[in-house]
N, C-alpha and C positions, 0 to 999 in steps of 0.2 A: 363642346369640343372634347375629343377623346384624349387618351394618354399619349405623351410623347414617346412612350415605348413602341408605339406603332410606326414612328418615324425611324428610329434607330433599332435595327435588328441584324443579327448575324444572317447573312444571305448566301444562297447557293447561286453563284454567278453563272453567266454574265449579265443576267437581267432579272430584276426583282419581279417584273410582270410576266416575263416569258420563261423563266426557269424556276425561280423560287416559288412563285404562286402555283404554277402547274405541278411542280413536284409535291407541294403540300396537298393540293387537290387530289392527286393520284394516291397519295398515302392515305388520305381520309377515305377515298372510295374503296381502296383495297381492304381497309379495316371493316367497312360496311358490307363487303361481299366475299366472305371467306370461302364460299362454295364455288366461286367462279373458276372455270377451267382456263379461259383466256379473256382478253379484253379487246374492245374496239373503241377508239378515241377519235372523235371528229373535232378538228380545230377550225375555228372561224376567224374572219377578219384579219387583224394584225397578227394574231398568233399563227395563223396559217401562212400569211405572206412572208414573215421573217422567221418562222419557227425553226426551220432547219439551221439557219445561220446562228440563231440564238440558242441552239441546243435544246429546244423545247421538247422534241421527241426523246432525246436522251434523258432529260430530267424526269419525264413521265415514265419511260421504260425502266429507269433505275428504281423508281418507287414501286412499280408493279412487278418487278423481277421476283422469281424466275419465270413467271407466266408470260406467255406470248402476247404481244400487243400489235394490233393492226391499226394503222393510222390512216385517217381520211382527211385530206387537206382541202378546205373550202374558203380560200381568200376572197371569193366573190360574194360571200354572204357575210354582211356586217350586222350583227345583232343590235337591236335598238337599245338594250340595257347597257351594253358596253362592247367595244370592239374586240376585246380579248375573251372570246367565248369558247367554252369547251363542253362537249357532250360525251359523257362516259357511259359505256355499256358493258355490263358483265355478262359473259356468255357461258353456256354449258357445252357439253361435248358435241351436241347436235347443232350448235350455233344459235340456240334459242336465247332470247334476252331474259336474264334473271332479274336484273335491276338496271335502271338508268338514272342519270343525274346530269343536269345542266348547271354549270357554274361558271363564274367569270373571274378572271384575274384583274382586279381593279387598280393595281398599282401598289408599289411598296411590299409586294408579296402577299397582300390581303385578298381574301376571297369573299364573294357575295353573289346573291341572286335575288329574285323577287321575294323570296320567303326567308332567307337567312343572310346574316352578315357577321363578320368577325370583329367588327369595329368596337364592340364592347360598350359599356356605359360611358356617358359623358362625365368628365372630371373637372372640366373648366366651364364656368358659367358664361364667360366672355369668349368671343371668337374673332374679334377684330383688334388689331394692335392699337387703334385710336382709343378704344374703350379700355384696353389693358393699361395704356399709358395714363389715362385719367385715374384709374384704380390705384396704380402703384404710387402715383404722385400724392394721392390723398392719404394712402397708408404709409408712405415713406419707405417703400420697398424698391428693390431692383427687379429686373426681369427674372433672374434666376431664383430670387426669393419668392416671387409669384409662383414659379414652377414648384418650388419646394412646399409651398403652402397647399397646393392642390393635388400633388401626386402622392402615391403610397409611400410608406416609410422606407421602403427598400430602394428608392429611386437612385440614391448615390451609389449603392452597390451595383445596381444595374448599369448605370452610366460608366462606372469603373470597368466593368466587364467589357462594355463596348469600346472604351478607350484602349484597353489592353489589347483587344483584338485588332483594332486599327493599327496600333504600333507594330504588332507581330506581322501583320500583312505587309506593311511597308518594309520592314526588315527582311522578310522572306523575299519580297519582290526585288529588293536591291541586290540580292545574292543570286538571282536567276539570270540565265542568258539563253540564247537560242531563238529559233523561229516559233512564232505563235501559230498553232494549228488553225486551219480554216480555209486555206487556199490563197490567201493574199500574200503569203510569203513575207509577212511583216516580222521583223526581228525585234526582240525586246531591246529597249534602249535605256531603261532605268539605271542599270549598272554602269553603262558608259557615261551617262550624264553625271552620275554621282562621282565617278573617278575624275572626270574632266573638270568638275567644279573646283577642285583643289588648285587648279592652275590659274584661276582668276583672282583678282583683287577682292577683298572682303565685300565691297559694295555689290559686286556682280555675283560673287560666290554664293551669297545667300539666296539670290533669285534662282540661280542654277540648281541649287539644292532643292528648292521648292518644286521645280520641274521634275527632278529625279524622284522625289517622294510621291508626287501625283502619278507619275508613270508607273512606279512600283506597284501601287494599289490597282491601278486600272489594268495593267498587264496581268496581274493575278486574277482579276475579275474576268478578263477576256478568255481565260482557259478554264473557267468554272471553279476557281478556288473560292475559299470562304472569305467574304468581305463583310463590312457593316454597311447596310443601306443608309445613305446620307444625302438625300432621302431615299435614293434608289441604288441598285447595284451599278447601273450604267453611269451614275454620277458619283460613285463612291470614292473617287480619288481626290476630290476637291478639298473637302473639310479636313480629312486626316492629314493631308500634305501641309496645310496651313498650321494646324495645331501642333504637328510634329516639329515643324520648323520653329514655331514660337517656343516650344519646350527646349529644343536642342540649342537654338541659337540666341534666344532671349531669356532663358532661365526661368520661365514660368513653371510653377509647381503643378503637380497632378491635380491638387484640389482646385487650383485656379482654372485649370483646363476643364475640369468637370463642370464648373459653374458656367463657363463659356459654352460648353456642350449643351447644357440645359437651355440656355438662351437661344442657341442656334436651332435646337429642335422645336422650341416654342414657335419661332417664326415659320419654320417649315410646316408646322402643324396648322398654322393659320392659312398658309397657302393651300395645303391639302383640303382643309375644311371649306374654303371659299372659292377654290378654283380646282386645281389638279396637280399631282406630281407624276402623272402617267404620260410618257412620251407618245404612246399610242392615242391618247386622248387630246393632248394640247401641244404636242411637239416637244423638242428638247428644251424649250424655255421652261417647261415644267420640271425637267430633271436637272440639267446642268445650271439652268437659271436659278432654281431653288437651292441647289448646292452652293452656288456663288453667294446667295443671300446668307446661307448658314455660315459660310467661312468669313464673310465680311463682318457680320454682327459679332461673331466669336472673337475675331481679332480686335474689333473696336472696343468690346467690353474689356478684354485683357489689357489694352493700352489705356484704360481709364475713361473711355467715352461715357458721356451722360446718356440717359435713356433716349433723349431727343437725338443725339448724335448716332446712337445705335439704330434708331428707327430710320434715320436719314441714310445710313450705310445700307440698310436693307432695301430701301426704296431705290437707291441708285443701282444696286446689284441686279434687281429684277428689271428695272427700267431699261438698262442697257443690254439686256438679254431678250427683250421682247421680240417675238417673231422668229426666234431661233428654231430652225427646222430639225426634224429627226430623219436623216436620210443615210442610213448606214450602208456602206458598200457590201454587197452579197448578204445583207441582213446580219452581218457580224458586228459585234460590239468592239470594233477595232478602229476603223477609219470612217468618220473623223473622231470617234468617241474618245479614244485614249488621249490623243493630242488635245482635244477640247477640254478635258479635265485639267490638264496642266495649265492651259491658258486661263481658265476660269479661276484657278488658284492664284495666279499672278494678279489677275484683275481684282480679286477680292482684297488682296493686300493693298493695291493702289486705291481702291475705294475707301478702305479704312483710313488711309492718309488724308484723302480729300475730306472725309467726314470729320476727322479729328481737327483739321484746320478751320472748320466752320463753327458756327455757333449752334448748329443743329436746326436752324430755321430753313424751310424750303416750301415751295408752293404745292407740289404734288405729294400726297400722303402715300405711305406704303400700301394701305388698304385699297386706294384707288388704282395703283399700279397692278395689284393682284387681280382686281376686277377687270382691268384692261387685258391682262395676260389671259384670263379665261376667255374673254370675247375674241381675242386674237387667235387663240388656239382653236376655237370652234369655227372661225372663219378660214383657217388654213385648209387647203385641199387635202384630202386623205393621203395623197401620194407623198406629202411632206410630213406625215405622222407615222413613222416606224413601219412603213409598208415596203421600203426599199424599191419604190417605183418611181421616185423623182429625185431631183437635186443631184448630189454627188453619187448617189447609188447608180445613176445611169451611166457613169463612167465605166462601169464594169462591162458594158456592152461594146465598148470600143476595141 
């Protein structure tokens, strides 16, 4: 299993697979083709189906600027390697192809094809939570200590950078107002929710603030602002909202937050390794479902949950997101994406309570639920996996 650094990254919103990945791919291709006069980029599958709404063309054009870019949209062609396919061509003045490159955005901003991959070397010998549980019980470790034992020495500095960025995004989002561009005429709500929360009694106020924090990040993501993939851009509002709430309203320190962040990323890493965090591949269960897992285990650890209770929280968080479709209206990461992040943050906190009240014993393991999520995602029709061709996306035709 690879480093958790691949789970938590500063991202170019609104989608890690549709903007961050393509932007990075275009940057690499530009560096490889300094003699190109202009470019032609063909987008396939999900990238073509929702690319305009997800700002894929803008992310690529920004990376290839100031040179001209011609886009070819082929949503009808779904590559076997991965649905998020890109074909780059560097052209000379006469339109002759100087160099071409086929690459895929495989989720979380990472790139891969049949010959190359960015995933790097394995740093964990175990890739299932059941095996990790046995290991840490034998060694007397916690989940975050297991992470510390396997990652490079700079892991805490790296996680602090991610945590600071998460907080900055929330605070920036809470100060913004106005309509989110894209054509849905959706207004930002984070500021309003934050202000209105003060009128509620403390028991409800805290939940309202969690909603505001989640909206703040998700609204920043929707306009292409910088967020932290957790584990993706589209689901980036869930974990930061819960952690920010626990710091501001429960007094947890940054060092405690970082340890919870390490555990959260470990569980997401297991999901990515054994299933997928790509909405185009398995639906939103792989994005918001995984984010809900991260937030639930982080909260459970902070409140003193045992490793068994943490695993139970993770199992519930994924189990109750099984089958969640990815059906964005107009291909924009706005409806239902923004609201869904807020609901997942609240659900994660409720799951934490349920797990804390238990003894950690349960019938279905987290690993089994992850396996089920993968199968469910593969069984979902393609129109429910980030193509904007089914579900709520059809409401735009009315």
